[in-house]
py3Dmol code that shows the C-alpha trace and the ligand (Angstrom):
import py3Dmol

protein = """\
ATOM      1  CA  UNK A   1     -43.052 -46.548  30.540  1.00  0.00           C
ATOM      2  CA  UNK A   2     -42.984 -50.205  29.623  1.00  0.00           C
ATOM      3  CA  UNK A   3     -39.311 -50.571  30.534  1.00  0.00           C
ATOM      4  CA  UNK A   4     -39.934 -49.132  33.987  1.00  0.00           C
ATOM      5  CA  UNK A   5     -42.951 -51.356  34.568  1.00  0.00           C
ATOM      6  CA  UNK A   6     -41.145 -54.488  33.465  1.00  0.00           C
ATOM      7  CA  UNK A   7     -38.220 -53.704  35.789  1.00  0.00           C
ATOM      8  CA  UNK A   8     -40.559 -53.194  38.732  1.00  0.00           C
ATOM      9  CA  UNK A   9     -42.537 -56.335  37.966  1.00  0.00           C
ATOM     10  CA  UNK A  10     -39.303 -58.339  37.799  1.00  0.00           C
ATOM     11  CA  UNK A  11     -38.623 -57.193  41.355  1.00  0.00           C
ATOM     12  CA  UNK A  12     -41.976 -58.705  42.280  1.00  0.00           C
ATOM     13  CA  UNK A  13     -43.762 -55.383  42.756  1.00  0.00           C
ATOM     14  CA  UNK A  14     -47.477 -55.038  42.273  1.00  0.00           C
ATOM     15  CA  UNK A  15     -48.343 -52.188  39.919  1.00  0.00           C
ATOM     16  CA  UNK A  16     -51.433 -50.005  40.347  1.00  0.00           C
ATOM     17  CA  UNK A  17     -52.705 -47.721  37.580  1.00  0.00           C
ATOM     18  CA  UNK A  18     -55.016 -44.728  38.006  1.00  0.00           C
ATOM     19  CA  UNK A  19     -56.158 -43.636  34.534  1.00  0.00           C
ATOM     20  CA  UNK A  20     -57.182 -39.972  34.451  1.00  0.00           C
ATOM     21  CA  UNK A  21     -57.626 -37.004  32.182  1.00  0.00           C
ATOM     22  CA  UNK A  22     -55.932 -34.674  34.677  1.00  0.00           C
ATOM     23  CA  UNK A  23     -57.507 -31.542  36.201  1.00  0.00           C
ATOM     24  CA  UNK A  24     -57.139 -33.548  39.361  1.00  0.00           C
ATOM     25  CA  UNK A  25     -59.376 -33.036  42.388  1.00  0.00           C
ATOM     26  CA  UNK A  26     -59.738 -34.843  45.705  1.00  0.00           C
ATOM     27  CA  UNK A  27     -61.647 -37.663  44.038  1.00  0.00           C
ATOM     28  CA  UNK A  28     -58.637 -38.519  41.878  1.00  0.00           C
ATOM     29  CA  UNK A  29     -56.298 -38.258  44.871  1.00  0.00           C
ATOM     30  CA  UNK A  30     -58.488 -40.778  46.702  1.00  0.00           C
ATOM     31  CA  UNK A  31     -58.052 -43.151  43.744  1.00  0.00           C
ATOM     32  CA  UNK A  32     -54.269 -42.816  43.987  1.00  0.00           C
ATOM     33  CA  UNK A  33     -54.389 -43.543  47.727  1.00  0.00           C
ATOM     34  CA  UNK A  34     -56.528 -46.633  47.085  1.00  0.00           C
ATOM     35  CA  UNK A  35     -54.052 -47.811  44.452  1.00  0.00           C
ATOM     36  CA  UNK A  36     -51.201 -47.301  46.862  1.00  0.00           C
ATOM     37  CA  UNK A  37     -52.965 -49.255  49.621  1.00  0.00           C
ATOM     38  CA  UNK A  38     -53.355 -52.236  47.276  1.00  0.00           C
ATOM     39  CA  UNK A  39     -50.103 -52.049  45.268  1.00  0.00           C
ATOM     40  CA  UNK A  40     -46.373 -51.440  45.698  1.00  0.00           C
ATOM     41  CA  UNK A  41     -46.052 -48.950  42.857  1.00  0.00           C
ATOM     42  CA  UNK A  42     -48.558 -46.406  41.549  1.00  0.00           C
ATOM     43  CA  UNK A  43     -48.807 -44.926  38.053  1.00  0.00           C
ATOM     44  CA  UNK A  44     -51.224 -42.054  37.378  1.00  0.00           C
ATOM     45  CA  UNK A  45     -51.866 -41.524  33.693  1.00  0.00           C
ATOM     46  CA  UNK A  46     -52.951 -38.087  32.546  1.00  0.00           C
ATOM     47  CA  UNK A  47     -54.282 -37.981  29.010  1.00  0.00           C
ATOM     48  CA  UNK A  48     -57.197 -35.998  27.630  1.00  0.00           C
ATOM     49  CA  UNK A  49     -58.352 -38.675  25.225  1.00  0.00           C
ATOM     50  CA  UNK A  50     -59.729 -37.130  22.010  1.00  0.00           C
ATOM     51  CA  UNK A  51     -61.544 -40.285  20.880  1.00  0.00           C
ATOM     52  CA  UNK A  52     -64.009 -40.218  23.781  1.00  0.00           C
ATOM     53  CA  UNK A  53     -65.249 -36.693  22.987  1.00  0.00           C
ATOM     54  CA  UNK A  54     -67.974 -36.222  20.390  1.00  0.00           C
ATOM     55  CA  UNK A  55     -68.304 -33.325  17.938  1.00  0.00           C
ATOM     56  CA  UNK A  56     -69.373 -30.185  19.815  1.00  0.00           C
ATOM     57  CA  UNK A  57     -68.236 -31.577  23.185  1.00  0.00           C
ATOM     58  CA  UNK A  58     -65.606 -29.967  25.415  1.00  0.00           C
ATOM     59  CA  UNK A  59     -62.378 -31.611  24.159  1.00  0.00           C
ATOM     60  CA  UNK A  60     -60.741 -28.253  23.371  1.00  0.00           C
ATOM     61  CA  UNK A  61     -62.021 -26.571  26.531  1.00  0.00           C
ATOM     62  CA  UNK A  62     -61.200 -29.492  28.843  1.00  0.00           C
ATOM     63  CA  UNK A  63     -58.801 -28.153  31.520  1.00  0.00           C
ATOM     64  CA  UNK A  64     -55.163 -29.136  31.021  1.00  0.00           C
ATOM     65  CA  UNK A  65     -53.319 -28.414  34.259  1.00  0.00           C
ATOM     66  CA  UNK A  66     -50.333 -30.758  34.220  1.00  0.00           C
ATOM     67  CA  UNK A  67     -48.053 -28.615  36.429  1.00  0.00           C
ATOM     68  CA  UNK A  68     -50.568 -28.250  39.248  1.00  0.00           C
ATOM     69  CA  UNK A  69     -51.653 -31.902  38.847  1.00  0.00           C
ATOM     70  CA  UNK A  70     -48.016 -32.946  39.327  1.00  0.00           C
ATOM     71  CA  UNK A  71     -47.766 -30.786  42.462  1.00  0.00           C
ATOM     72  CA  UNK A  72     -50.876 -32.363  43.959  1.00  0.00           C
ATOM     73  CA  UNK A  73     -49.588 -35.860  43.239  1.00  0.00           C
ATOM     74  CA  UNK A  74     -46.146 -35.059  44.656  1.00  0.00           C
ATOM     75  CA  UNK A  75     -47.759 -33.800  47.884  1.00  0.00           C
ATOM     76  CA  UNK A  76     -49.614 -37.093  48.183  1.00  0.00           C
ATOM     77  CA  UNK A  77     -46.279 -38.962  48.313  1.00  0.00           C
ATOM     78  CA  UNK A  78     -47.649 -42.260  47.015  1.00  0.00           C
ATOM     79  CA  UNK A  79     -47.339 -41.834  43.243  1.00  0.00           C
ATOM     80  CA  UNK A  80     -44.222 -43.197  41.513  1.00  0.00           C
ATOM     81  CA  UNK A  81     -44.885 -42.226  37.906  1.00  0.00           C
ATOM     82  CA  UNK A  82     -47.042 -39.730  36.047  1.00  0.00           C
ATOM     83  CA  UNK A  83     -47.581 -41.048  32.533  1.00  0.00           C
ATOM     84  CA  UNK A  84     -48.661 -38.096  30.385  1.00  0.00           C
ATOM     85  CA  UNK A  85     -48.193 -39.019  26.737  1.00  0.00           C
ATOM     86  CA  UNK A  86     -48.835 -36.705  23.789  1.00  0.00           C
ATOM     87  CA  UNK A  87     -51.829 -37.416  21.552  1.00  0.00           C
ATOM     88  CA  UNK A  88     -49.424 -38.343  18.707  1.00  0.00           C
ATOM     89  CA  UNK A  89     -47.784 -41.003  20.863  1.00  0.00           C
ATOM     90  CA  UNK A  90     -51.062 -42.672  21.661  1.00  0.00           C
ATOM     91  CA  UNK A  91     -52.581 -42.272  18.201  1.00  0.00           C
ATOM     92  CA  UNK A  92     -49.463 -42.269  15.967  1.00  0.00           C
ATOM     93  CA  UNK A  93     -51.439 -43.080  12.826  1.00  0.00           C
ATOM     94  CA  UNK A  94     -53.866 -40.231  13.367  1.00  0.00           C
ATOM     95  CA  UNK A  95     -57.241 -41.917  13.136  1.00  0.00           C
ATOM     96  CA  UNK A  96     -57.480 -45.327  14.749  1.00  0.00           C
ATOM     97  CA  UNK A  97     -58.670 -48.283  12.760  1.00  0.00           C
ATOM     98  CA  UNK A  98     -58.501 -50.586  15.777  1.00  0.00           C
ATOM     99  CA  UNK A  99     -61.189 -50.173  18.403  1.00  0.00           C
ATOM    100  CA  UNK A 100     -62.318 -52.058  21.465  1.00  0.00           C
ATOM    101  CA  UNK A 101     -66.100 -51.917  21.717  1.00  0.00           C
ATOM    102  CA  UNK A 102     -68.448 -53.389  24.278  1.00  0.00           C
ATOM    103  CA  UNK A 103     -71.885 -54.042  22.785  1.00  0.00           C
ATOM    104  CA  UNK A 104     -75.186 -53.211  24.486  1.00  0.00           C
ATOM    105  CA  UNK A 105     -73.738 -51.884  27.748  1.00  0.00           C
ATOM    106  CA  UNK A 106     -73.220 -48.514  26.076  1.00  0.00           C
ATOM    107  CA  UNK A 107     -76.745 -48.256  24.642  1.00  0.00           C
ATOM    108  CA  UNK A 108     -78.330 -46.361  27.565  1.00  0.00           C
ATOM    109  CA  UNK A 109     -77.362 -43.660  30.080  1.00  0.00           C
ATOM    110  CA  UNK A 110     -74.410 -41.632  28.745  1.00  0.00           C
ATOM    111  CA  UNK A 111     -74.191 -43.925  25.711  1.00  0.00           C
ATOM    112  CA  UNK A 112     -77.586 -42.785  24.463  1.00  0.00           C
ATOM    113  CA  UNK A 113     -76.573 -39.121  24.233  1.00  0.00           C
ATOM    114  CA  UNK A 114     -72.805 -39.470  23.670  1.00  0.00           C
ATOM    115  CA  UNK A 115     -72.497 -41.860  20.714  1.00  0.00           C
ATOM    116  CA  UNK A 116     -68.969 -43.234  20.361  1.00  0.00           C
ATOM    117  CA  UNK A 117     -67.955 -42.080  23.842  1.00  0.00           C
ATOM    118  CA  UNK A 118     -67.525 -45.522  25.395  1.00  0.00           C
ATOM    119  CA  UNK A 119     -65.718 -46.883  22.364  1.00  0.00           C
ATOM    120  CA  UNK A 120     -63.157 -44.127  22.959  1.00  0.00           C
ATOM    121  CA  UNK A 121     -62.942 -44.995  26.655  1.00  0.00           C
ATOM    122  CA  UNK A 122     -62.579 -48.759  26.203  1.00  0.00           C
ATOM    123  CA  UNK A 123     -59.999 -48.264  23.457  1.00  0.00           C
ATOM    124  CA  UNK A 124     -57.813 -45.878  25.465  1.00  0.00           C
ATOM    125  CA  UNK A 125     -58.041 -47.972  28.626  1.00  0.00           C
ATOM    126  CA  UNK A 126     -57.113 -51.128  26.693  1.00  0.00           C
ATOM    127  CA  UNK A 127     -54.173 -49.168  25.270  1.00  0.00           C
ATOM    128  CA  UNK A 128     -53.117 -47.970  28.761  1.00  0.00           C
ATOM    129  CA  UNK A 129     -53.341 -51.547  30.032  1.00  0.00           C
ATOM    130  CA  UNK A 130     -51.104 -52.684  27.149  1.00  0.00           C
ATOM    131  CA  UNK A 131     -48.511 -50.005  27.914  1.00  0.00           C
ATOM    132  CA  UNK A 132     -48.558 -49.990  31.716  1.00  0.00           C
ATOM    133  CA  UNK A 133     -49.316 -53.703  32.306  1.00  0.00           C
ATOM    134  CA  UNK A 134     -50.879 -52.973  35.708  1.00  0.00           C
ATOM    135  CA  UNK A 135     -51.938 -55.598  38.218  1.00  0.00           C
ATOM    136  CA  UNK A 136     -54.748 -53.326  39.347  1.00  0.00           C
ATOM    137  CA  UNK A 137     -56.531 -50.303  37.939  1.00  0.00           C
ATOM    138  CA  UNK A 138     -58.597 -47.911  40.017  1.00  0.00           C
ATOM    139  CA  UNK A 139     -61.610 -45.929  38.772  1.00  0.00           C
ATOM    140  CA  UNK A 140     -64.145 -43.596  40.374  1.00  0.00           C
ATOM    141  CA  UNK A 141     -67.724 -44.814  40.611  1.00  0.00           C
ATOM    142  CA  UNK A 142     -69.051 -41.403  39.632  1.00  0.00           C
ATOM    143  CA  UNK A 143     -68.527 -42.798  36.136  1.00  0.00           C
ATOM    144  CA  UNK A 144     -70.403 -45.955  37.088  1.00  0.00           C
ATOM    145  CA  UNK A 145     -71.373 -46.931  33.551  1.00  0.00           C
ATOM    146  CA  UNK A 146     -67.756 -46.558  32.478  1.00  0.00           C
ATOM    147  CA  UNK A 147     -66.649 -48.746  35.393  1.00  0.00           C
ATOM    148  CA  UNK A 148     -69.114 -51.572  34.644  1.00  0.00           C
ATOM    149  CA  UNK A 149     -68.239 -51.492  30.924  1.00  0.00           C
ATOM    150  CA  UNK A 150     -64.499 -51.582  31.676  1.00  0.00           C
ATOM    151  CA  UNK A 151     -65.003 -54.459  34.106  1.00  0.00           C
ATOM    152  CA  UNK A 152     -66.770 -56.476  31.454  1.00  0.00           C
ATOM    153  CA  UNK A 153     -64.132 -55.589  28.837  1.00  0.00           C
ATOM    154  CA  UNK A 154     -61.322 -56.618  31.188  1.00  0.00           C
ATOM    155  CA  UNK A 155     -62.975 -59.945  31.980  1.00  0.00           C
ATOM    156  CA  UNK A 156     -63.843 -60.772  28.373  1.00  0.00           C
ATOM    157  CA  UNK A 157     -60.473 -59.707  26.942  1.00  0.00           C
ATOM    158  CA  UNK A 158     -58.603 -61.593  29.683  1.00  0.00           C
ATOM    159  CA  UNK A 159     -56.412 -58.623  30.534  1.00  0.00           C
ATOM    160  CA  UNK A 160     -55.738 -60.054  33.988  1.00  0.00           C
ATOM    161  CA  UNK A 161     -56.121 -56.657  35.652  1.00  0.00           C
ATOM    162  CA  UNK A 162     -58.081 -56.315  38.899  1.00  0.00           C
ATOM    163  CA  UNK A 163     -60.478 -53.353  38.655  1.00  0.00           C
ATOM    164  CA  UNK A 164     -61.366 -51.364  41.762  1.00  0.00           C
ATOM    165  CA  UNK A 165     -64.303 -48.970  41.853  1.00  0.00           C
ATOM    166  CA  UNK A 166     -64.048 -46.232  44.474  1.00  0.00           C
ATOM    167  CA  UNK A 167     -67.157 -44.445  45.843  1.00  0.00           C
ATOM    168  CA  UNK A 168     -67.720 -40.889  44.643  1.00  0.00           C
ATOM    169  CA  UNK A 169     -66.024 -38.165  46.667  1.00  0.00           C
ATOM    170  CA  UNK A 170     -68.392 -35.234  47.317  1.00  0.00           C
ATOM    171  CA  UNK A 171     -68.220 -31.583  48.288  1.00  0.00           C
ATOM    172  CA  UNK A 172     -69.690 -30.830  51.757  1.00  0.00           C
ATOM    173  CA  UNK A 173     -73.045 -29.928  50.127  1.00  0.00           C
ATOM    174  CA  UNK A 174     -73.220 -33.270  48.310  1.00  0.00           C
ATOM    175  CA  UNK A 175     -72.126 -32.216  44.803  1.00  0.00           C
ATOM    176  CA  UNK A 176     -69.999 -34.970  43.265  1.00  0.00           C
ATOM    177  CA  UNK A 177     -66.443 -33.791  42.639  1.00  0.00           C
ATOM    178  CA  UNK A 178     -65.736 -33.395  38.934  1.00  0.00           C
ATOM    179  CA  UNK A 179     -63.181 -31.643  36.777  1.00  0.00           C
ATOM    180  CA  UNK A 180     -66.170 -30.099  34.976  1.00  0.00           C
ATOM    181  CA  UNK A 181     -67.469 -28.346  38.122  1.00  0.00           C
ATOM    182  CA  UNK A 182     -65.048 -25.542  37.295  1.00  0.00           C
ATOM    183  CA  UNK A 183     -67.266 -24.603  34.320  1.00  0.00           C
ATOM    184  CA  UNK A 184     -70.114 -23.654  36.739  1.00  0.00           C
ATOM    185  CA  UNK A 185     -71.020 -20.026  37.455  1.00  0.00           C
ATOM    186  CA  UNK A 186     -71.575 -19.278  41.185  1.00  0.00           C
ATOM    187  CA  UNK A 187     -75.368 -19.503  40.642  1.00  0.00           C
ATOM    188  CA  UNK A 188     -75.108 -22.830  38.817  1.00  0.00           C
ATOM    189  CA  UNK A 189     -72.715 -24.155  41.461  1.00  0.00           C
ATOM    190  CA  UNK A 190     -75.269 -23.250  44.161  1.00  0.00           C
ATOM    191  CA  UNK A 191     -78.029 -25.113  42.294  1.00  0.00           C
ATOM    192  CA  UNK A 192     -76.022 -28.217  41.296  1.00  0.00           C
ATOM    193  CA  UNK A 193     -76.279 -30.170  44.615  1.00  0.00           C
ATOM    194  CA  UNK A 194     -79.883 -30.810  43.554  1.00  0.00           C
ATOM    195  CA  UNK A 195     -78.541 -33.754  41.522  1.00  0.00           C
ATOM    196  CA  UNK A 196     -77.369 -35.540  44.634  1.00  0.00           C
ATOM    197  CA  UNK A 197     -80.526 -34.662  46.600  1.00  0.00           C
ATOM    198  CA  UNK A 198     -82.747 -36.161  43.912  1.00  0.00           C
ATOM    199  CA  UNK A 199     -80.661 -39.339  43.824  1.00  0.00           C
ATOM    200  CA  UNK A 200     -80.655 -39.644  47.626  1.00  0.00           C
ATOM    201  CA  UNK A 201     -84.460 -39.412  47.657  1.00  0.00           C
ATOM    202  CA  UNK A 202     -84.652 -42.111  44.990  1.00  0.00           C
ATOM    203  CA  UNK A 203     -82.329 -44.305  47.020  1.00  0.00           C
ATOM    204  CA  UNK A 204     -84.686 -43.974  50.003  1.00  0.00           C
ATOM    205  CA  UNK A 205     -87.615 -45.007  47.815  1.00  0.00           C
ATOM    206  CA  UNK A 206     -85.688 -48.023  46.532  1.00  0.00           C
ATOM    207  CA  UNK A 207     -84.567 -49.051  50.026  1.00  0.00           C
ATOM    208  CA  UNK A 208     -88.098 -48.917  51.386  1.00  0.00           C
ATOM    209  CA  UNK A 209     -89.567 -52.381  51.601  1.00  0.00           C
ATOM    210  CA  UNK A 210     -92.311 -53.057  49.104  1.00  0.00           C
ATOM    211  CA  UNK A 211     -92.887 -52.645  45.364  1.00  0.00           C
ATOM    212  CA  UNK A 212     -91.462 -49.617  43.590  1.00  0.00           C
ATOM    213  CA  UNK A 213     -93.011 -48.224  40.419  1.00  0.00           C
ATOM    214  CA  UNK A 214     -89.761 -47.379  38.670  1.00  0.00           C
ATOM    215  CA  UNK A 215     -91.277 -45.214  35.936  1.00  0.00           C
ATOM    216  CA  UNK A 216     -93.177 -43.058  38.438  1.00  0.00           C
ATOM    217  CA  UNK A 217     -90.032 -42.699  40.537  1.00  0.00           C
ATOM    218  CA  UNK A 218     -88.002 -41.646  37.487  1.00  0.00           C
ATOM    219  CA  UNK A 219     -90.559 -39.104  36.293  1.00  0.00           C
ATOM    220  CA  UNK A 220     -90.751 -37.608  39.781  1.00  0.00           C
ATOM    221  CA  UNK A 221     -86.962 -37.287  39.800  1.00  0.00           C
ATOM    222  CA  UNK A 222     -87.028 -35.638  36.371  1.00  0.00           C
ATOM    223  CA  UNK A 223     -89.739 -33.188  37.481  1.00  0.00           C
ATOM    224  CA  UNK A 224     -87.708 -32.262  40.566  1.00  0.00           C
ATOM    225  CA  UNK A 225     -84.705 -31.520  38.359  1.00  0.00           C
ATOM    226  CA  UNK A 226     -86.737 -29.600  35.799  1.00  0.00           C
ATOM    227  CA  UNK A 227     -88.203 -27.412  38.556  1.00  0.00           C
ATOM    228  CA  UNK A 228     -84.728 -25.829  38.792  1.00  0.00           C
ATOM    229  CA  UNK A 229     -84.524 -23.309  35.912  1.00  0.00           C
ATOM    230  CA  UNK A 230     -80.724 -23.638  35.643  1.00  0.00           C
ATOM    231  CA  UNK A 231     -80.916 -27.396  35.133  1.00  0.00           C
ATOM    232  CA  UNK A 232     -81.460 -29.017  31.719  1.00  0.00           C
ATOM    233  CA  UNK A 233     -81.929 -32.778  32.064  1.00  0.00           C
ATOM    234  CA  UNK A 234     -80.063 -35.058  29.672  1.00  0.00           C
ATOM    235  CA  UNK A 235     -81.316 -38.355  31.139  1.00  0.00           C
ATOM    236  CA  UNK A 236     -82.543 -39.992  34.329  1.00  0.00           C
ATOM    237  CA  UNK A 237     -82.512 -43.787  34.085  1.00  0.00           C
ATOM    238  CA  UNK A 238     -82.424 -46.908  36.201  1.00  0.00           C
ATOM    239  CA  UNK A 239     -80.555 -49.964  34.932  1.00  0.00           C
ATOM    240  CA  UNK A 240     -79.339 -53.339  36.097  1.00  0.00           C
ATOM    241  CA  UNK A 241     -75.621 -53.096  36.982  1.00  0.00           C
ATOM    242  CA  UNK A 242     -74.745 -56.367  35.231  1.00  0.00           C
ATOM    243  CA  UNK A 243     -76.327 -55.598  31.850  1.00  0.00           C
ATOM    244  CA  UNK A 244     -76.818 -51.803  32.018  1.00  0.00           C
ATOM    245  CA  UNK A 245     -80.256 -52.366  30.468  1.00  0.00           C
ATOM    246  CA  UNK A 246     -83.245 -50.390  31.839  1.00  0.00           C
ATOM    247  CA  UNK A 247     -85.441 -52.012  34.480  1.00  0.00           C
ATOM    248  CA  UNK A 248     -89.138 -51.274  34.863  1.00  0.00           C
ATOM    249  CA  UNK A 249     -89.488 -53.332  38.006  1.00  0.00           C
ATOM    250  CA  UNK A 250     -86.993 -54.065  40.762  1.00  0.00           C
ATOM    251  CA  UNK A 251     -86.823 -57.249  42.749  1.00  0.00           C
ATOM    252  CA  UNK A 252     -85.262 -58.084  46.090  1.00  0.00           C
ATOM    253  CA  UNK A 253     -81.548 -58.792  45.623  1.00  0.00           C
ATOM    254  CA  UNK A 254     -81.212 -56.775  42.376  1.00  0.00           C
ATOM    255  CA  UNK A 255     -78.227 -54.447  42.203  1.00  0.00           C
ATOM    256  CA  UNK A 256     -79.385 -51.369  40.329  1.00  0.00           C
ATOM    257  CA  UNK A 257     -77.772 -48.195  39.100  1.00  0.00           C
ATOM    258  CA  UNK A 258     -79.852 -45.054  39.022  1.00  0.00           C
ATOM    259  CA  UNK A 259     -77.938 -42.458  37.060  1.00  0.00           C
ATOM    260  CA  UNK A 260     -78.554 -39.017  35.657  1.00  0.00           C
ATOM    261  CA  UNK A 261     -76.889 -36.374  33.554  1.00  0.00           C
ATOM    262  CA  UNK A 262     -77.860 -32.730  33.389  1.00  0.00           C
ATOM    263  CA  UNK A 263     -76.518 -29.508  31.984  1.00  0.00           C
ATOM    264  CA  UNK A 264     -75.990 -26.505  34.209  1.00  0.00           C
ATOM    265  CA  UNK A 265     -74.987 -23.879  31.661  1.00  0.00           C
ATOM    266  CA  UNK A 266     -71.935 -25.207  29.809  1.00  0.00           C
ATOM    267  CA  UNK A 267     -71.285 -28.001  32.296  1.00  0.00           C
ATOM    268  CA  UNK A 268     -72.705 -31.455  31.713  1.00  0.00           C
ATOM    269  CA  UNK A 269     -72.660 -33.132  35.117  1.00  0.00           C
ATOM    270  CA  UNK A 270     -73.346 -36.768  35.949  1.00  0.00           C
ATOM    271  CA  UNK A 271     -74.097 -38.520  39.206  1.00  0.00           C
ATOM    272  CA  UNK A 272     -75.579 -41.826  40.359  1.00  0.00           C
ATOM    273  CA  UNK A 273     -76.470 -44.163  43.174  1.00  0.00           C
ATOM    274  CA  UNK A 274     -75.906 -47.917  43.243  1.00  0.00           C
ATOM    275  CA  UNK A 275     -78.494 -49.734  45.359  1.00  0.00           C
ATOM    276  CA  UNK A 276     -79.005 -53.363  46.281  1.00  0.00           C
ATOM    277  CA  UNK A 277     -82.756 -53.813  46.667  1.00  0.00           C
ATOM    278  CA  UNK A 278     -83.517 -55.200  50.159  1.00  0.00           C
TER     279      UNK A 278
END
"""
ligand_1 = """\
10
PAF
O -62.674 -41.366 33.700
C -61.847 -40.769 32.997
O -61.211 -39.800 33.412
C -61.590 -41.246 31.578
O -62.765 -41.659 30.964
C -60.510 -42.345 31.498
C -60.931 -43.615 32.209
C -59.217 -41.823 32.078
C -60.244 -42.712 30.022
O -59.808 -41.614 29.293
"""
view = py3Dmol.view(width=600, height=400)
view.addModel(protein, "pdb")
view.setStyle({"model": 0}, {"cartoon": {"style": "trace"}})
view.addModel(ligand_1, "xyz")
view.setStyle({"model": 1}, {"stick": {}})
view.zoomTo()
view.show()
């Protein structure tokens, strides 16, 4: 991988990386197209990273569909390399002793219920940056917390990689595309667009001129979700995008992230809105 990248860079080509865990859907393909619009060469990495899954999470069950992923990427005609290493290549010593951690920004949202998750993400992405030496890396904003943490890591570590965040791609009924949507039963799938509806209503509240009582807005959102019997709420929170710390009050000019996670049966789904307060 490194030899190929170095050859391409020598030729003056700009390298774009799309890190993924495979089970590709239209959202991922959009990331590859974005990378190709900004760069001369595109690498898509496919690696189900064990260190970002906690005990009892879906590491074993996570879909591994390399052959059909490769077909989808070939049809797109913009991807030069699929980098799909084995776990032993990435973690040759078994358990890592070297970790990249970003303090505080992982304390809330998914960090509060998935301890160790972001440490796994920052470590693997740092490792992919070291191997692929990209000029740019493209991520989906469905994982907004991940994106803001990686942006901070990249700036503070001086990796010299430009990070692009691409808006969430949705199904026609508003459900955010996710590799985990395939875990949903037909009934759960029919109920799941509620996540997006609740967030859209919150966005309207936040965009309305005048003071917003954040806690009331969040408990209303939670109640709306809990009124659906198939939905089990993990969290509904509103944070500042720069610090990822909770906000009780919003002020004009603030950029805020309202994010939620909820279980529908076996599937833990996340979604969010990013709003600049008028
Ligand atoms: O967003 C994902 O698919 C993963 O968290 C990432 C960034 C590929 C790291 O494993």
